[in-house]
Backbone as CSV, one residue per row, in Angstrom:
resi,resn,N_x,N_y,N_z,CA_x,CA_y,CA_z,C_x,C_y,C_z
1,UNK,21.335,-15.531,11.367,19.624,-15.277,12.091,19.903,-15.376,13.933
2,UNK,20.546,-16.451,14.404,20.687,-15.852,15.631,21.273,-15.191,16.565
3,UNK,22.505,-14.659,15.291,23.168,-13.394,16.031,21.976,-12.013,16.146
4,UNK,21.513,-12.382,14.688,20.506,-11.117,14.774,19.546,-11.181,15.761
5,UNK,18.849,-12.157,16.189,18.066,-12.159,17.268,18.682,-11.765,18.486
6,UNK,19.949,-12.001,18.654,20.706,-11.935,20.176,20.828,-10.247,20.146
7,UNK,21.403,-9.654,18.829,21.811,-8.458,18.799,20.291,-7.147,19.327
8,UNK,19.194,-8.119,18.572,17.880,-7.460,18.408,17.500,-7.189,20.130
9,UNK,17.179,-8.690,20.789,17.446,-8.924,22.031,18.325,-7.810,22.550
10,UNK,19.236,-7.647,22.497,20.174,-6.741,23.458,19.704,-5.421,23.247
11,UNK,19.206,-5.075,22.455,18.612,-3.675,21.868,17.579,-3.498,22.868
12,UNK,16.489,-4.376,22.818,15.397,-4.105,23.005,15.660,-4.197,25.015
13,UNK,16.791,-4.921,25.471,17.078,-4.809,26.668,17.514,-3.535,27.198
14,UNK,18.320,-2.937,26.153,18.858,-1.517,26.504,17.483,-0.466,26.437
15,UNK,16.747,-0.948,25.788,15.762,0.045,25.692,14.520,0.071,26.642
16,UNK,14.791,-0.881,27.922,14.080,-1.001,28.904,12.411,-1.796,28.227
17,UNK,12.563,-2.480,26.965,11.262,-2.961,26.550,10.985,-4.049,27.797
18,UNK,11.433,-4.566,28.551,11.331,-5.761,29.117,10.623,-5.411,30.422
19,UNK,10.480,-4.130,30.665,9.827,-3.620,32.069,8.249,-3.383,32.030
20,UNK,7.577,-4.502,32.826,6.188,-4.533,32.635,5.831,-3.554,33.937
21,UNK,4.267,-3.651,34.204,3.326,-2.864,35.133,3.948,-3.678,36.683
22,UNK,3.211,-2.729,37.751,3.215,-3.662,38.911,2.551,-5.149,38.838
23,UNK,2.783,-5.885,39.614,2.411,-7.074,39.810,0.643,-7.019,40.013
24,UNK,0.431,-6.059,40.948,-1.181,-5.900,41.256,-1.995,-5.498,39.895
25,UNK,-1.529,-4.740,39.015,-1.663,-4.244,37.747,-1.917,-5.502,36.703
26,UNK,-1.282,-6.672,36.634,-1.346,-7.530,35.481,-2.844,-7.721,35.136
27,UNK,-2.777,-8.265,33.969,-3.412,-9.258,33.275,-3.227,-10.448,33.168
28,UNK,-3.718,-11.758,33.544,-3.186,-13.094,34.137,-3.094,-13.605,32.284
29,UNK,-4.178,-12.951,31.129,-3.301,-13.380,30.069,-2.413,-13.041,29.374
30,UNK,-1.553,-12.456,30.260,-0.176,-12.031,29.760,0.981,-12.729,30.207
31,UNK,0.544,-13.865,31.031,1.425,-14.970,31.900,2.458,-15.607,31.042
32,UNK,1.907,-16.136,29.669,2.994,-16.855,28.814,4.165,-15.638,28.391
33,UNK,3.895,-14.190,28.635,4.703,-13.477,27.830,5.776,-13.001,29.243
34,UNK,5.466,-13.531,30.401,6.376,-13.117,31.751,7.013,-13.985,32.036
35,UNK,8.540,-13.120,31.855,9.554,-14.222,32.530,9.823,-14.051,34.051
36,UNK,9.118,-13.152,34.590,9.775,-13.234,36.054,9.031,-11.956,36.804
37,UNK,8.900,-11.945,38.252,8.873,-10.484,38.818,9.971,-10.423,39.650
38,UNK,10.085,-8.928,39.647,11.414,-8.288,40.562,11.070,-6.989,40.790
39,UNK,11.125,-7.117,42.267,10.445,-5.991,43.062,9.266,-5.596,42.894
40,UNK,8.165,-6.522,42.859,7.049,-6.299,42.645,6.574,-5.683,41.197
41,UNK,7.702,-5.830,40.124,7.238,-5.320,38.843,7.495,-6.962,37.917
42,UNK,6.515,-6.913,37.068,6.621,-7.894,36.029,8.026,-7.852,35.165
43,UNK,8.658,-8.583,34.548,9.270,-8.681,33.588,9.031,-9.283,32.586
44,UNK,8.887,-8.868,31.084,8.486,-9.303,30.217,9.869,-10.352,29.365
45,UNK,9.251,-11.432,28.941,10.368,-12.187,28.236,10.642,-12.080,26.841
46,UNK,11.564,-11.194,26.938,12.340,-10.509,25.281,12.442,-11.759,24.163
47,UNK,12.707,-13.238,24.597,12.357,-14.057,23.629,11.364,-14.177,22.973
48,UNK,10.191,-14.166,23.695,8.850,-14.006,23.205,8.547,-12.399,22.616
49,UNK,9.099,-11.405,22.751,8.714,-10.523,22.375,9.776,-10.176,21.085
50,UNK,11.033,-10.900,20.843,11.345,-10.923,19.379,10.920,-12.124,18.598
51,UNK,10.407,-12.904,18.649,9.430,-13.741,18.562,8.342,-13.211,17.513
52,UNK,7.380,-12.427,18.598,6.442,-11.603,18.148,6.562,-10.647,17.118
53,UNK,7.533,-9.833,17.280,7.835,-8.790,16.900,8.376,-8.977,15.241
54,UNK,8.931,-10.158,15.311,9.567,-10.488,13.726,8.060,-11.213,12.858
55,UNK,7.527,-11.767,13.829,6.412,-12.356,13.221,4.931,-11.253,12.683
56,UNK,4.931,-9.963,13.455,4.256,-8.937,13.124,5.217,-8.353,11.976
57,UNK,6.281,-7.583,12.209,7.048,-7.356,11.133,6.545,-7.984,9.752
58,UNK,7.048,-9.479,9.846,6.850,-10.129,8.727,5.269,-9.803,7.925
59,UNK,4.277,-9.968,8.504,2.882,-9.910,8.204,2.812,-8.401,7.633
60,UNK,2.892,-7.398,8.387,2.990,-6.185,7.771,3.709,-5.831,6.514
61,UNK,4.914,-6.213,6.397,5.855,-6.267,5.353,4.776,-6.716,4.168
62,UNK,4.368,-8.010,4.189,3.234,-8.622,3.324,2.284,-7.736,2.636
63,UNK,1.547,-7.103,3.925,0.512,-6.211,3.524,0.685,-4.854,2.862
64,UNK,2.246,-4.553,3.685,2.611,-3.057,2.135,2.970,-3.581,1.073
65,UNK,3.573,-4.979,1.064,4.129,-5.200,-0.234,2.879,-5.395,-1.072
66,UNK,1.306,-5.716,-0.946,0.215,-5.863,-1.598,-0.326,-4.397,-1.606
67,UNK,0.165,-3.642,-1.368,-0.142,-2.234,-1.537,-1.186,-1.701,-0.703
68,UNK,-1.377,-2.446,0.089,-2.776,-1.932,1.304,-2.062,-1.054,2.065
69,UNK,-3.180,-0.285,3.066,-2.391,0.632,3.785,-2.335,0.002,5.227
70,UNK,-2.005,0.563,6.499,-1.566,0.063,7.510,-1.646,1.737,8.311
71,UNK,-2.696,1.493,9.252,-2.790,2.581,10.010,-2.310,2.768,11.479
72,UNK,-1.528,3.664,11.438,-0.538,3.667,12.770,-1.449,4.601,13.640
73,UNK,-1.851,3.765,14.953,-2.443,4.658,16.079,-1.721,4.461,17.061
74,UNK,-1.674,5.937,18.114,-0.537,6.344,19.462,-0.649,7.702,19.685
75,UNK,-1.806,7.939,20.703,-2.111,8.995,21.188,-1.836,9.658,22.226
76,UNK,-1.073,8.635,23.066,-0.278,8.880,24.207,0.893,9.477,24.057
77,UNK,1.195,10.665,24.821,2.188,11.608,24.877,3.510,10.772,24.437
78,UNK,3.908,9.752,24.868,5.323,9.052,24.849,5.237,8.441,23.379
79,UNK,4.187,8.564,22.818,4.179,7.848,21.401,4.139,8.583,20.134
80,UNK,3.263,9.835,20.405,2.786,10.663,19.570,3.856,11.041,18.428
81,UNK,4.804,11.488,18.724,5.924,12.053,17.800,6.793,10.675,17.066
82,UNK,6.660,9.788,17.849,7.424,8.765,17.142,6.424,7.919,15.999
83,UNK,5.562,7.661,16.507,4.565,7.427,15.550,4.093,8.823,14.049
84,UNK,4.250,9.600,14.189,3.915,10.519,13.643,5.364,10.502,12.269
85,UNK,6.426,10.268,12.982,7.387,10.312,12.183,7.781,9.195,11.623
86,UNK,7.517,8.190,12.008,7.611,6.542,11.436,6.467,6.467,10.455
87,UNK,5.316,7.108,10.424,4.372,6.821,9.583,4.320,7.759,8.330
88,UNK,4.787,8.947,8.225,5.395,9.726,7.427,6.604,9.280,6.952
89,UNK,7.347,8.424,7.065,8.339,7.966,6.328,8.091,6.851,5.428
90,UNK,6.902,6.033,5.614,6.551,5.051,5.068,5.424,5.546,4.139
91,UNK,4.842,6.638,4.126,3.491,7.070,3.797,2.232,6.406,4.022
92,UNK,1.998,5.983,5.450,1.196,5.224,6.280,0.186,6.190,6.817
93,UNK,-1.389,6.297,6.715,-1.894,7.225,7.640,-1.306,6.939,9.076
94,UNK,-1.748,8.052,9.453,-1.597,7.757,11.055,-3.067,8.430,11.976
95,UNK,-2.829,8.350,13.715,-3.768,8.901,14.126,-2.883,9.311,15.711
96,UNK,-3.078,10.489,15.849,-1.564,10.702,17.240,-2.512,11.825,17.895
97,UNK,-3.312,12.294,17.366,-3.966,13.428,18.507,-5.105,12.868,18.855
98,UNK,-6.189,12.486,18.396,-7.505,11.861,19.462,-8.052,10.948,18.455
99,UNK,-8.541,9.982,18.958,-8.963,9.501,17.897,-10.984,9.264,18.102
100,UNK,-11.032,9.805,16.866,-12.466,10.206,16.522,-13.486,9.210,17.024
101,UNK,-14.862,9.191,17.502,-15.399,7.986,17.560,-16.072,7.787,16.121
102,UNK,-15.941,6.506,15.726,-16.267,6.626,13.984,-15.701,6.676,13.020
103,UNK,-14.278,6.585,13.387,-13.145,7.072,12.597,-12.868,6.014,11.535
104,UNK,-13.693,4.791,11.696,-13.598,3.652,10.942,-15.045,3.202,10.509
105,UNK,-16.255,2.914,11.616,-17.120,2.455,11.171,-17.983,3.439,10.937
106,UNK,-17.867,4.715,10.637,-18.217,6.022,9.992,-17.396,6.608,9.346
107,UNK,-16.858,5.878,8.318,-15.688,6.619,7.638,-16.276,7.324,6.377
108,UNK,-16.959,7.100,6.139,-17.884,8.199,4.920,-17.794,9.835,5.454
109,UNK,-18.454,9.807,6.650,-18.768,10.766,7.126,-17.322,11.708,7.303
110,UNK,-16.184,11.048,7.869,-14.823,11.520,8.198,-14.502,11.640,6.995
111,UNK,-14.504,11.280,5.867,-13.958,11.870,4.633,-14.315,12.803,4.040
112,UNK,-15.778,13.034,4.365,-16.709,14.290,3.893,-15.768,15.750,4.853
113,UNK,-15.399,15.233,6.156,-14.672,16.395,6.914,-13.401,16.633,6.431
114,UNK,-12.552,15.625,5.728,-11.504,15.741,5.047,-11.743,16.294,4.050
115,UNK,-12.403,16.215,3.355,-12.415,16.832,1.668,-12.985,18.060,2.298
116,UNK,-13.882,18.588,3.476,-14.021,20.092,3.675,-12.816,20.819,3.884
117,UNK,-11.939,20.221,4.604,-10.735,20.659,5.392,-9.860,21.172,4.265
118,UNK,-9.592,20.108,2.981,-8.698,19.747,1.921,-9.326,21.121,0.888
119,UNK,-10.523,21.116,0.865,-11.274,22.621,0.143,-10.889,23.703,0.733
120,UNK,-10.942,23.739,2.166,-10.885,25.396,2.863,-9.305,25.207,2.649
121,UNK,-8.421,24.316,2.580,-6.996,24.685,2.357,-6.535,25.089,1.175
122,UNK,-7.543,24.830,0.066,-7.285,24.954,-1.542,-7.768,26.457,-1.605
123,UNK,-8.733,26.616,-1.084,-9.219,28.214,-1.569,-8.845,28.999,-0.547
124,UNK,-7.699,28.820,0.651,-6.810,30.081,1.346,-5.968,30.289,0.267
125,UNK,-5.428,29.078,0.023,-3.830,29.227,-0.692,-4.176,29.780,-2.206
126,UNK,-5.204,29.514,-2.794,-5.719,30.122,-4.095,-6.058,31.656,-4.404
127,UNK,-6.432,32.063,-3.020,-7.176,33.324,-3.199,-8.353,33.606,-3.443
128,UNK,-9.206,32.270,-3.318,-10.849,32.568,-3.515,-11.353,33.021,-2.278
129,UNK,-10.710,33.220,-1.087,-11.212,33.820,-0.071,-10.957,35.350,0.295
130,UNK,-10.418,36.016,-1.163,-9.983,37.139,-0.921,-11.064,38.694,-0.605
131,UNK,-12.123,38.128,-1.056,-13.153,38.728,-1.111,-13.572,38.514,0.454
132,UNK,-13.524,37.771,1.015,-14.442,38.080,2.612,-13.494,38.752,3.317
133,UNK,-14.407,39.026,4.654,-13.739,39.949,5.754,-12.355,39.248,6.616
134,UNK,-11.446,39.587,7.270,-10.303,39.482,7.912,-11.042,38.424,9.257
135,UNK,-11.726,38.513,9.674,-12.759,37.827,10.863,-12.748,36.539,10.323
136,UNK,-13.518,36.587,9.188,-14.416,35.404,8.627,-13.242,34.431,8.098
137,UNK,-12.011,35.326,7.600,-10.465,34.162,6.885,-10.239,33.615,8.297
138,UNK,-10.155,34.405,9.668,-9.395,33.781,10.613,-10.418,32.316,11.207
139,UNK,-11.501,32.446,10.845,-12.290,31.609,11.522,-12.418,30.407,10.985
140,UNK,-12.259,30.448,9.167,-12.138,29.208,8.541,-10.570,28.979,8.532
141,UNK,-9.419,29.597,9.046,-8.149,29.081,9.210,-8.138,28.248,10.626
142,UNK,-8.914,29.082,11.381,-8.795,28.101,12.763,-9.618,26.622,12.708
143,UNK,-10.776,26.932,11.682,-11.641,25.716,12.040,-10.503,24.649,10.916
144,UNK,-9.642,25.022,9.978,-8.857,24.181,9.477,-7.680,23.504,10.372
145,UNK,-7.161,24.321,10.983,-6.231,23.838,11.650,-6.515,22.632,12.435
146,UNK,-7.939,22.869,13.139,-8.500,21.754,14.092,-8.725,20.748,13.383
147,UNK,-9.050,20.835,12.091,-9.523,19.418,11.707,-8.067,19.324,11.236
148,UNK,-7.008,19.830,10.609,-5.829,19.242,10.137,-5.078,18.268,11.312
149,UNK,-5.349,19.168,12.304,-4.734,18.683,13.746,-5.060,16.856,13.634
150,UNK,-6.555,17.013,14.247,-7.251,15.459,14.353,-7.014,14.303,12.991
151,UNK,-7.455,15.268,12.005,-7.642,14.340,10.374,-6.240,14.278,9.319
152,UNK,-5.398,15.455,9.861,-4.391,15.437,8.906,-3.736,14.325,8.746
153,UNK,-3.649,13.858,9.582,-2.750,12.204,9.431,-3.478,11.095,8.287
154,UNK,-4.940,11.004,8.242,-5.733,10.061,7.628,-6.309,11.308,5.975
155,UNK,-5.556,12.277,6.091,-5.880,12.978,4.965,-5.843,11.883,3.637
156,UNK,-4.720,11.430,3.258,-4.975,10.437,2.017,-5.380,9.406,2.185
157,UNK,-6.140,8.613,3.136,-6.825,7.543,3.206,-8.081,7.430,2.694
158,UNK,-7.920,6.901,1.490,-9.173,7.116,0.545,-10.305,5.924,0.709
159,UNK,-9.922,4.671,1.529,-10.654,3.590,2.141,-10.298,3.117,3.337
160,UNK,-11.145,2.246,4.365,-10.731,1.746,5.381,-9.296,1.258,5.311
161,UNK,-8.277,1.006,6.202,-7.542,0.731,5.800,-7.275,-0.893,6.002
162,UNK,-6.239,-1.921,5.887,-5.990,-3.455,5.787,-5.803,-3.707,7.404
163,UNK,-5.554,-2.917,8.022,-4.527,-3.532,9.023,-4.574,-2.454,10.155
164,UNK,-4.575,-2.116,11.295,-4.269,-1.319,12.477,-2.841,-1.607,13.365
165,UNK,-2.133,-0.876,13.700,-1.082,-0.913,14.232,-1.325,0.223,15.388
166,UNK,-1.407,-0.946,16.392,-1.496,0.303,17.641,-0.811,0.219,19.250
167,UNK,-0.196,1.254,19.422,0.855,1.430,20.718,-0.104,1.434,21.982
168,UNK,-0.264,0.539,22.810,-1.455,0.608,23.697,-2.678,0.351,23.592
169,UNK,-2.937,-1.176,23.539,-4.310,-1.037,23.252,-5.405,-0.904,24.185
170,UNK,-4.871,-0.966,25.316,-5.718,-0.522,26.452,-6.129,0.968,26.312
171,UNK,-5.384,2.128,26.195,-5.169,3.222,25.673,-6.320,3.274,24.591
172,UNK,-5.967,3.022,23.236,-6.908,2.944,22.392,-8.178,1.975,22.028
173,UNK,-8.585,1.512,23.015,-9.507,0.839,22.806,-10.842,0.952,22.290
174,UNK,-11.373,2.325,21.646,-12.141,2.385,20.859,-11.746,2.231,19.548
175,UNK,-10.611,2.263,18.895,-10.256,2.236,17.467,-9.939,0.838,17.506
176,UNK,-9.620,-0.071,18.590,-9.545,-1.499,18.640,-10.936,-2.351,18.427
177,UNK,-12.119,-1.531,18.958,-13.236,-1.945,19.187,-14.031,-2.007,17.694
178,UNK,-13.470,-0.642,17.107,-14.374,-0.419,15.925,-13.445,-1.345,14.886
179,UNK,-11.814,-1.560,14.774,-11.188,-2.347,14.118,-11.902,-3.930,13.882
180,UNK,-12.338,-4.367,15.058,-13.170,-5.857,15.233,-14.311,-5.590,14.696
181,UNK,-14.942,-4.743,14.859,-16.345,-4.613,14.117,-16.286,-4.468,12.802
182,UNK,-15.235,-3.992,12.208,-15.106,-4.072,10.925,-14.262,-5.403,10.211
183,UNK,-13.935,-6.170,11.185,-12.877,-7.034,10.660,-11.621,-7.137,10.100
184,UNK,-11.141,-5.486,10.582,-9.834,-5.212,10.468,-8.792,-6.000,11.068
185,UNK,-7.751,-6.202,10.330,-6.657,-6.810,11.399,-5.704,-6.126,12.341
186,UNK,-5.164,-6.592,13.209,-5.056,-5.697,14.362,-3.570,-6.298,14.899
187,UNK,-2.671,-4.988,15.016,-1.264,-5.513,15.634,-1.064,-4.842,16.622
188,UNK,-0.562,-5.160,17.924,-0.717,-3.762,19.043,0.600,-4.387,19.951
189,UNK,0.971,-3.259,20.694,2.094,-3.406,21.338,1.219,-3.406,23.006
190,UNK,1.589,-4.582,23.664,0.837,-5.061,24.927,1.580,-5.142,26.024
191,UNK,1.227,-4.567,26.882,1.489,-4.312,28.053,1.592,-5.610,29.020
192,UNK,1.715,-5.621,30.134,1.566,-6.762,31.122,0.581,-6.572,31.928
193,UNK,-0.266,-5.323,31.629,-1.821,-5.269,32.074,-2.553,-5.102,30.833
194,UNK,-2.200,-5.560,29.853,-3.439,-5.622,28.549,-3.653,-7.097,28.287
195,UNK,-4.590,-7.156,27.293,-5.253,-8.217,27.041,-4.498,-8.500,25.868
196,UNK,-3.469,-9.692,25.594,-2.961,-10.240,24.081,-3.807,-10.470,23.291
197,UNK,-5.170,-11.273,23.469,-5.795,-11.893,23.137,-6.944,-10.763,22.188
198,UNK,-7.046,-9.543,22.342,-7.443,-8.869,21.915,-7.028,-8.319,20.349
199,UNK,-6.007,-8.494,20.095,-5.100,-8.065,18.726,-5.039,-9.707,18.107
200,UNK,-4.832,-9.241,16.602,-4.151,-10.617,16.178,-3.120,-10.914,16.273
201,UNK,-1.972,-9.972,16.352,-1.037,-10.002,16.137,-0.251,-9.134,17.542
202,UNK,0.170,-9.779,18.599,0.086,-8.843,19.960,1.652,-8.950,19.907
203,UNK,2.256,-7.951,20.322,4.277,-7.545,20.739,4.049,-7.124,22.330
204,UNK,4.460,-8.287,23.339,4.446,-7.814,24.114,5.723,-6.972,24.767
205,UNK,5.301,-6.023,25.052,6.492,-4.997,25.032,5.994,-3.892,26.227
206,UNK,7.000,-3.020,26.955,6.428,-1.804,27.715,6.008,-0.650,26.621
207,UNK,5.038,-0.183,27.029,4.121,0.705,26.100,4.228,2.109,26.897
208,UNK,5.054,2.318,27.882,5.034,3.282,28.677,6.745,4.222,28.394
209,UNK,7.410,3.310,27.980,8.631,4.207,28.141,8.601,4.638,26.380
210,UNK,9.127,5.738,26.143,9.774,6.352,24.963,10.514,5.788,24.309
211,UNK,11.367,4.981,24.797,12.671,4.468,24.168,12.000,3.015,23.761
212,UNK,11.274,2.360,24.431,10.874,1.073,24.596,9.878,1.025,22.824
213,UNK,9.126,2.490,23.061,7.567,2.446,21.761,8.755,2.798,20.544
214,UNK,10.048,3.527,20.512,10.614,3.787,19.399,11.416,2.676,18.933
215,UNK,12.244,2.134,19.965,12.460,0.730,19.066,11.280,-0.359,18.400
216,UNK,10.293,-0.190,18.776,9.184,-0.996,18.592,8.681,-0.988,17.143
217,UNK,8.318,0.431,17.362,7.824,1.286,15.961,8.848,1.030,14.845
218,UNK,10.030,1.844,15.058,11.142,1.718,14.160,11.426,0.224,13.479
219,UNK,11.389,-0.949,14.085,11.393,-2.156,13.519,10.608,-2.432,12.681
220,UNK,9.253,-1.922,13.192,7.858,-2.179,12.212,8.331,-1.479,10.853
221,UNK,8.448,0.005,11.361,8.711,0.557,9.842,9.680,0.242,8.782
222,UNK,10.710,-0.355,9.472,11.900,-0.950,8.180,11.101,-2.193,7.736
223,UNK,10.576,-2.582,8.648,9.733,-4.100,7.647,8.748,-3.260,6.640
224,UNK,7.977,-2.379,6.970,7.042,-1.607,5.871,7.789,-1.206,4.903
225,UNK,8.836,-0.617,5.019,9.663,0.449,4.038,10.234,-0.990,2.982
226,UNK,10.482,-2.147,3.646,11.441,-3.057,2.770,10.298,-3.587,1.652
227,UNK,8.917,-3.684,2.363,7.830,-4.429,1.784,7.614,-3.386,0.621
228,UNK,7.633,-2.277,0.824,6.955,-1.239,-0.389,8.126,-1.436,-1.511
229,UNK,9.490,-1.154,-0.733,10.763,-1.262,-1.835,10.339,-2.612,-2.898
230,UNK,10.253,-3.521,-2.319,9.850,-4.683,-3.127,8.763,-4.721,-3.917
231,UNK,7.574,-3.986,-3.608,6.562,-3.916,-4.490,6.987,-2.549,-5.858
232,UNK,7.765,-1.983,-5.567,8.339,-1.062,-6.375,9.268,-1.719,-7.505
233,UNK,10.315,-2.539,-6.911,10.978,-3.241,-7.861,10.423,-4.593,-8.768
234,UNK,9.317,-4.953,-7.822,8.461,-5.790,-8.953,7.633,-5.357,-9.853
235,UNK,7.333,-3.890,-9.647,6.425,-2.839,-10.567,7.752,-2.493,-11.914
236,UNK,9.229,-2.279,-11.536,9.616,-2.002,-12.345,10.072,-2.988,-12.963
237,UNK,10.045,-4.307,-12.852,10.350,-5.600,-13.603,9.547,-5.722,-14.718
238,UNK,7.913,-5.078,-14.048,7.140,-6.019,-14.795,6.891,-4.647,-16.159
239,UNK,7.072,-3.575,-15.568,7.205,-2.422,-16.769,8.491,-3.066,-17.900
240,UNK,9.601,-3.430,-17.335,10.878,-3.827,-18.513,10.399,-5.207,-19.176
241,UNK,9.174,-6.112,-18.509,9.046,-6.991,-19.248,8.028,-6.617,-20.077
242,UNK,7.038,-5.631,-19.681,6.245,-5.176,-20.645,6.618,-4.501,-21.881
243,UNK,7.836,-3.981,-21.489,8.611,-3.030,-22.652,9.066,-4.135,-23.629
244,UNK,9.972,-4.883,-23.050,10.471,-6.034,-23.765,9.607,-6.584,-24.529
245,UNK,8.101,-7.394,-24.306,7.185,-8.182,-25.261,6.645,-7.042,-26.000
246,UNK,6.425,-5.936,-25.752,6.085,-5.079,-27.138,6.898,-4.831,-28.166
247,UNK,8.257,-4.494,-27.476,9.584,-4.748,-29.056,9.434,-6.017,-29.520
248,UNK,9.541,-7.109,-28.835,9.048,-8.222,-29.640,7.816,-8.438,-30.747
249,UNK,6.804,-8.095,-30.288,5.645,-7.829,-30.607,5.741,-6.953,-32.095
250,UNK,6.511,-5.735,-31.722,6.568,-4.977,-33.074,7.672,-5.616,-33.887
251,UNK,8.854,-6.119,-33.628,9.551,-7.078,-34.260,9.019,-7.985,-35.198
252,UNK,7.995,-8.942,-34.595,7.280,-9.737,-35.201,6.058,-9.315,-36.087
253,UNK,5.741,-8.128,-35.979,4.783,-7.762,-36.866,5.536,-7.057,-38.285
254,UNK,6.854,-6.180,-37.964,7.378,-5.857,-39.010,7.964,-7.107,-39.915
255,UNK,8.338,-8.180,-39.198,9.150,-9.251,-39.826,7.436,-10.059,-40.457
256,UNK,6.487,-9.887,-40.213,5.147,-10.601,-40.986,4.885,-9.564,-42.031
257,UNK,5.007,-8.004,-42.068,4.747,-7.076,-42.807,5.509,-7.011,-43.906
258,UNK,6.987,-7.663,-43.819,7.872,-7.780,-44.640,7.666,-8.906,-45.680
259,UNK,7.615,-10.040,-44.924,7.196,-11.096,-45.852,6.180,-11.307,-46.394
260,UNK,5.050,-10.575,-45.804,3.995,-10.355,-46.888,3.965,-9.432,-48.040
261,UNK,4.412,-8.641,-48.109,5.142,-7.505,-49.079,5.869,-8.497,-50.185
262,UNK,6.819,-9.331,-49.594,7.868,-9.932,-50.733,6.683,-11.203,-51.336
263,UNK,5.842,-11.783,-50.322,4.652,-12.700,-50.966,4.001,-12.076,-52.069
264,UNK,3.374,-10.517,-51.664,2.687,-10.142,-52.973,3.552,-9.855,-54.204
265,UNK,5.157,-9.562,-54.115,5.688,-9.111,-55.045,5.544,-10.483,-56.094
266,UNK,6.093,-11.410,-55.379,5.973,-12.455,-56.215,4.717,-13.224,-57.156
267,UNK,3.708,-13.232,-56.305,2.989,-13.277,-56.917,2.264,-12.440,-58.162
268,UNK,2.836,-11.090,-58.361,2.428,-10.134,-59.170,3.239,-10.700,-60.432
269,UNK,5.051,-11.202,-59.939,5.679,-11.670,-60.926,4.957,-12.992,-61.786
270,UNK,4.433,-14.004,-60.974,3.933,-15.068,-61.370,2.660,-15.077,-62.290
271,UNK,1.550,-13.633,-62.113,0.517,-13.880,-62.577,0.690,-13.256,-64.358
272,UNK,1.987,-12.628,-64.370,2.260,-12.079,-65.869,1.917,-13.262,-67.013
273,UNK,2.623,-14.192,-67.063,2.484,-15.475,-68.125,0.843,-15.635,-67.969
274,UNK,0.113,-15.985,-67.106,-1.057,-16.260,-67.084,-2.277,-15.146,-68.036
275,UNK,-1.486,-13.999,-67.631,-2.282,-12.947,-68.344,-1.953,-12.766,-70.029
276,UNK,-0.867,-12.970,-70.395,-0.457,-13.673,-71.415,-1.231,-14.325,-72.186
277,UNK,-1.283,-15.307,-71.501,-2.129,-16.695,-72.353,-3.540,-16.184,-72.376
278,UNK,-4.023,-15.524,-71.635,-5.503,-15.231,-71.843,-5.603,-14.240,-72.862
279,UNK,-4.653,-13.256,-73.103,-4.561,-12.507,-74.541,-4.417,-13.480,-75.883
280,UNK,-3.457,-14.316,-75.650,-3.136,-15.766,-76.510,-4.574,-15.878,-77.246
281,UNK,-5.389,-16.348,-76.125,-6.581,-17.031,-76.849,-7.297,-16.382,-77.208
282,UNK,-7.448,-15.016,-76.574,-8.222,-14.716,-77.419,-7.971,-14.007,-78.590
283,UNK,-6.662,-13.838,-78.919,-6.343,-13.787,-80.614,-6.477,-14.885,-81.385
284,UNK,-6.318,-16.029,-80.758,-6.637,-17.419,-81.522,-7.925,-17.445,-81.875
285,UNK,-8.919,-16.751,-81.124,-10.019,-16.869,-81.701,-10.653,-16.013,-82.443
286,UNK,-9.794,-14.917,-82.561,-10.241,-13.791,-83.683,-10.532,-14.476,-85.064
287,UNK,-9.179,-15.572,-85.603,-8.703,-16.132,-86.767,-10.243,-16.712,-87.056
288,UNK,-10.837,-17.276,-86.132,-11.825,-18.269,-86.334,-12.811,-17.384,-86.747
289,UNK,-13.145,-16.351,-85.997,-14.324,-15.254,-86.221,-14.210,-14.847,-87.349
290,UNK,-13.057,-14.549,-87.932,-12.597,-13.945,-89.191,-13.029,-15.086,-90.240
291,UNK,-12.728,-16.175,-90.162,-12.947,-17.708,-91.163,-14.609,-17.450,-91.560
292,UNK,-14.855,-17.233,-90.370,-16.662,-17.377,-90.367,-17.139,-16.251,-91.110
293,UNK,-16.486,-15.105,-91.016,-17.054,-13.901,-91.494,-16.925,-13.977,-92.843
294,UNK,-15.425,-14.475,-93.328,-14.896,-14.718,-94.502,-15.587,-15.814,-95.198
295,UNK,-16.558,-16.418,-94.685,-17.109,-17.907,-95.835,-17.494,-17.523,-96.864
296,UNK,-17.723,-18.276,-98.110,-18.240,-18.071,-99.163,-19.853,-17.892,-98.891
297,UNK,-20.593,-16.920,-99.543,-21.642,-16.568,-99.927,-22.199,-17.845,-100.945
298,UNK,-23.492,-17.911,-100.535,-24.293,-19.037,-100.970,-25.104,-18.177,-102.180
């Protein structure tokens, strides 16, 4: 484990995760995560980064294992492509263009917009709009593309997510405020100018460099993928167990039926003498009846 931590720390160092902001821009609440100051720039303590990263990854792995959704949020230029790619890799929803106000707090309205987008998409593909003019079709296509850009990442999100993973909590303050209001768990990459107390799980790291963002997001994605595969394995085991139980039940049922059948056969054979006895009794009474009928007349 120690070797793993060392290699992870080395990777973080090479990616420049330890570079913070200028000293004058710092947030005093980040003091526990700052290692030193060099040439007016704060240096983040990578030991703390490794610790927080592993803790966050373990928590997100559990969420993924339970089958819940984690919404990835990263709308700044350096994070967009990385967040989109990683979220798609593990089938999680994401927001990388623009955070619409009320995306969580007014979720039902956002869902309506998503449904509208999907219905336009469907109608354009199945030829329902063949009768409309070229101009109208162009307008609808443009509307769909606009919605796709903003809502495409949450198209498959049927309900409010279980957690948010945010790159740069300062930049995504609206998303953070909405998740707090709804009591949704938050994970965030926090630089030296941020407040780590605003998120449930803070990952102290450079949130401006593409390399730094990439290594953090990829590490988290790998943990989520692990959680999903464990969930799938557990499901497969359950299916196998159910199949085995079903086979056992079937075998027991067949055995019970066979025993019942043999029992019925035995009873049938055993009743024959009884039947004969009854017939014998009837025959015995006949002579009595006959003697009465044959009695001498007075």
